[in-house]
Steps between C-alpha positions, in 0.01 A plus 500: 500500500620245249846392399550327163803333336771737390553551127840614374587852614574717201746747650544548870780564745529562872742735678572451867623767737860452605559405861625743764849359446516671160386859566652645182278305261129571530268297281123536541299215642280457198354257256565667166268405219623643173296604195391216270398477139137604448431149370494401868156659531235231515247496217320217678505354849469134600156376606635258758366376833583830671312709246197268505496513880500878504224513238278255690545706816366804313210310344394322819504826696282659231228233536403609849577870466290547187237230551596289196420133450814418302771686314782407266761682296618399154850613409680511164811287532780353301637150568871451451675173570218387726487825703205740483559878502268799516550720192572868571552621145271569204724398213414140406807482277717598798328230708571230245860606437592539867299218652463262207187375667131435456261780606199379701255597772545378857218498757549556872178447695378505861370149448709192571763447231367155403159644406466501118518860368163467327334435837663791684313783326214509255565790263128558448456561875822691562637853462826553307738788575832583328833508684750746345860569595693795354286504187518122459190278520615221732170316527153511656330460835194277478269528801190299586289758683206278594426134534448310176153395613387864499393660174749780424205722405322461834501797734627360830469730809843598625678368192776724357413742220691516172695804627585319825629203300709722277652683795578171674664347190698824446643468849583134452669581166701778669614256769600247235703769319666578831598133540629491146707815558631355826584174328666674204708705743602184680580316178726786389657513848573129492681550172704790638559405864494123474235476770187685599213460739164670502186533705237226495141577582213729421432666835383858531842587640682360194265674256560829680874435492494448122311826464752677724790379289327618183443843653859539631653395171451854372637674812805718450600455865686198641273226638543375855385140549388412850460130573597226741695187412315275259263764363682536167706822502717382213186401308360850548825665391527290184132551422545880523806478279321298235195725512723797424714331235355284225850450359784316677703756700725466805348409837761528778449374856721598791469411869577812704568295814818369328649838408835588652526803720629810316454328164153622405619754243703250293230234536224732378708627209552146381136399556363797309741430215378140483132601521507777239171497308347245738430443869710502815343308792661581836390246763483567875590870497408510872821298563726776367727683743430869555795603283414262213137612519602863471704418188203311351267791561737750338565263210130440437419871514768568240381216274137610528598840367695338216202278413289805420758630256622178332313254280364176639785302346739682734281504814462241774175401675549456874326246719571466875389240751503469878602188688155487665172668423502691828877544531607769741633798307682808619308825493722635224453191280122506554487865400719445193296203379171680549619773262711300256321165459158342458409186692384155394394290798490120451230298676608220730335159495263601780354759262475238224296233678300450181819374333602245764320202344612584148860546612499179707352291221747644255795418726361150551516446125838670462692392809349171622701284257192344344323431830145636482313576824232732631405647839191462711280809533615557860864479383430751222344742749803464731733566207309815405504632856871431559736796544773452238832651606664439161175530303503302174846359568375356828195348331716338234728347768194362677371332183840335446490369858141380457595310186760312701266430794164443330419127526140539381346693209315723749708694758312563825534777755722303742768438237488862388522640852806283574683656206379854565631482855852445368485737206778757519 
């Protein structure tokens, strides 16, 4: 997960629950994000180091999976005040008025960045495939399917057919669109919330998670997010919200573990009023007392009935989460959730071993304060086999500690084991 500098927050406020010394005044524990002007929707997203890293992860993974020699993507961009942005609109006039920039193509390749673009791919030996997003032509994938020394017309045993190549490039284009959607969601969330993190990697587990979020976005039932610390429950909730709402509408978070006893009714009334037309995310519902849980169940049942009779502008999408993926639940809560919610289970870092190196290298660039270092192969293998209690958060803390300890550009197993032994 990546954290970037905070831009100005357009309109946000936080309400804290009153302490037990003031029982007559119940305010919901919530971060209330209010509706914004539609101009807040991004018509382009920045092609910065984070975006390029994500794209290269996709492209590099595709080389081995689909048997390609090289692959690049060209993207239509606009440059404004020295910053490059991916264009997400068709209207060139709108681009020029809003961005006042120069439209150009930008190449991201699996080759080293210092390699001249002309040497990365030879168009006469490559296959070109379009990348479209919501009716907009963003750019093209350019894949070198066989070595330049081989005549493209030769029939090589075991080489991919034209249909195989098309299917492979279709999958890569779909993955790129998924990254762009994820990045657009994050860009909009940064504007609204002031901060946002998102998943880094291209593991099978992450691709399945993206597919799960897409599928659940159309569910009429509340979504229950199961995940341990550091797996990205808030990321999943915001991703669901943004999949369901292309416009800027309220997204309200509330930690159930901070609710006062006997205050659930007034808290929920306020939360639903804040979240009207948007999403209400109730965190750690397994921490509710029996009485507060009963009130929540009755309230949600009533609101679900209202949702079927009122327009979407009046309804509220519900998302729940548990404090841990395998949190112990009462029999009554298990039964209620099985009937009234659909589940989204978040993979822990042990299920995302394919992402460990990409995550670590990203955190080295982001958190090491300019100090570049790498790990020996034995250290990498130890890192991939380690059991991460706090998942990505734990890995990020380790990289920060390594940056302070690393005296050489190559960290060996002994140095890594010393730090892992003291990792909380």
